[in-house]
C-alpha angles and dihedrals in degrees: 000000000000118000090233129031116243115268117261128237091258092050091050089049096051093044089051092050093046090051090054093047097046097045088052091051091050091055092049091048092049090060096042092048091051092051099038114127096180116075095210093051090047091051092050092050095042092052092046090050091055093050095047092046089055092056093045085059091049091051091048091050092049092051092046091051089054092050092246122145114251113246119243093230113160121330141178087285089068096060135058111191093180098072121093123269113290095192133033143192104039100321091130092066092038088055094045090049091055092046088053089050089055091045092053091059093043095050093049090051093046092055089059090055096048129084110169111091097229092052093046087051092054090057093043090053093044088052090054092048092047093051090049094053095040088059093046090052092047093051092045092053092046090051090051094046092242099120125067116213121221114265122279122241138195111269116252114251098194141023114258132194127205108265102195146354092272085084087076093052121124102112114054140160085233108070091195095057112116119249117217120246117272115263123228094258091055092046090051091054094045093046091049093048092050092047092050095046093049089054090045091050091053091047096048094044089060091045091051095053095050106034114122104217118063093223089055091049089051091048092053092046089053088050091052091054091049091051091048092053092050093048091047094049096046093041090056090051089057093044091052085062092047092254121136114237115232116261125183123222096211148022098091124163114248125225093265116125096184113107119236090188136043119257085244093059095043092051091049092049090050090049090052090052092049091053090049091048093052091048095050089044090056090052091050091050091051094054101038112098098182101089099219091065098059088046091057093044092050091056090048092050090051091051092047092048092052090047092050090047090054089052091050090055091053091051093049092045090055096041093247101122111094111212118237118235109285131223116243114282094236095175091054092045091053090052 
């Protein structure tokens, strides 16, 4: 009897996805470490690189032991460390922080789809590492004045219960009907969505000005316009409630038009951000009780899905989309 049971289809799937994500992050870190002009930021990214690289090795070893082919993922061909800086003023840590935020959600989900103890342990340890570096990035950005906290609020002095259905109001046949003030849960979701889309806008602006293929440039420019529209709409919702929308002081794209990353990598990274945006949008919809907010978020999620689908078509057209391991084609085998 074997010491370990064979890995399941879901375990193979999540290991494959994690290999794609982590090899992409390693390539991004290689460029940012090379261009870092702040020693503390460089130390954070260098230490993170070492920890991620270790787990890429563990995933590769696990797949090899199972007789599975190692994915291509993202390699030295997908990064060019010799080009000038594409981003300035703290964007490297802003970007890493957002990547760690995405990773936290992915690792937690991957644990729920894993059974074998050694694979569960990989994702538990990756979760711990991700939380550690997310916090290091957050504290770094706060110290540098590059991260805007959500607004403060007076502390509640008593427990209140919803009195009537008007609490859900936001959309109404009467345009002059008054909407209730946003609650703190709704503000948290709006603030987070704006913050994420601002970072995404900065990222995709840089991608757009350095992409090699014109269709990829156009795709990124479309994404920038989509991110702008989301930021504008959600910021107006906050301002209507006399709440200042978050604005970052840094992270701008430079004037460089030389690509540090391949079009393939930049498209995959954008796809990852789209998936994250749809997931966090779903969460915001679930916990927003003022009915105009879920309506807005649903429209945004539809637009983001269509945008991501367009990007997938470009990747397939250019032969850049690596295919996940497939289940057996039983119908074909029977024929």
